[in-house]
N, C-alpha and C positions, 0 to 999 in steps of 0.2 A: 553501476559498480559504486558510485559516490555513497549511496544509501547504504549498501552492504559493508562499506568502510567506515561508516558512521560520520561521513562528510555530509552532514545534513544541508548546510547552506548550498553547497555545490549542487547536491541532489535536487534542491528546490529550484535552482536556477535551471538545471537540466530538464526537470519535468515540467516546469513552466513552458520551455520552449517546445518541447514535445507535445503538450497539451494544446498549444496554439496550432500545431500542425495537424494533429490527430485527436482532437478533444472528444471525439465520438466514441472512443474506446475506454471502457470503464476502468481497465487496469491501470491506465496512465493516471486517472484521478486517484486510484487507490493508493499508489506509490506516492503521489503528491500529498495525500491525506497522511500517510504514515511519516513522511519528512516533516510536514508542518507540525504535526503532534509532537515529534521528537524534539522539535525547536521551541515548543512551548506555545505555539500559536494555534490553541484549541479552537477558536472559531473558524479559522481558515480550514483547519483540518477537519472539522465536522461538516462544513460545507462541501468539501471535495469527497469526503466519504459518501455523503448523500448523493452527489452526482454519480459517483462510482457504482453505487448500488441501483440507482436509477437506470443506468446504461447497461448494467449486467444483465443480459438476456436469460442466462441460465442459472440465476441466483447464485453464482459462484462467489459472489461478493457479499452475501447476505450474512455470514457469521465466520468467526475465527475457525470453527471446525471445517467449514467448506473450504476456506482459504488453504488450510493444512493439508487437506486431501489433495487439492490440486497441486500444491507444492511437492507432495510425496510422489506424484505422477511426473511432474516436469523436472523435478531435481532429485533423483534417486539417491545421491550420495549424501551420507549423514553430515559431513562438514558443511557442505552448502546449505543444506536445511538448517543447520545451527545458525548460520549466519543470517538467514532469512528470519529466523525466529527471534533473534536478538535485536533485530532491526526493523525490518517490515512488519512482522506480526505485533512485535511490542508497540510499534507506532499506531497500527491499526487499533490496537485494545485502548491506547490513549485517545485515539479519535473518536472512540465510542462504539466500535464495532462489537456486538454481542457475541458471547462464546458460542451459543447454539443458534 
């Protein structure tokens, strides 16, 4: 929730804790990449994005278009998807995730 509310510093702290517990899950790294990017920490964001993509077994984190497909499945309401678009997806773009 911190990330969706644009509380990036709090999101980073929370995701770093989760990463230490379940760092083998790609989406944890992708959320951390987005939060780092939104905070202007581009090198850390790029490193977390690379790890997220490496861990993604289904290539669901290979591009913005793939992420948006997954978000539309997991979060069918337009209001929630809009929050993800302005935070998570925007951060992934800043971290260097390609559109396609």
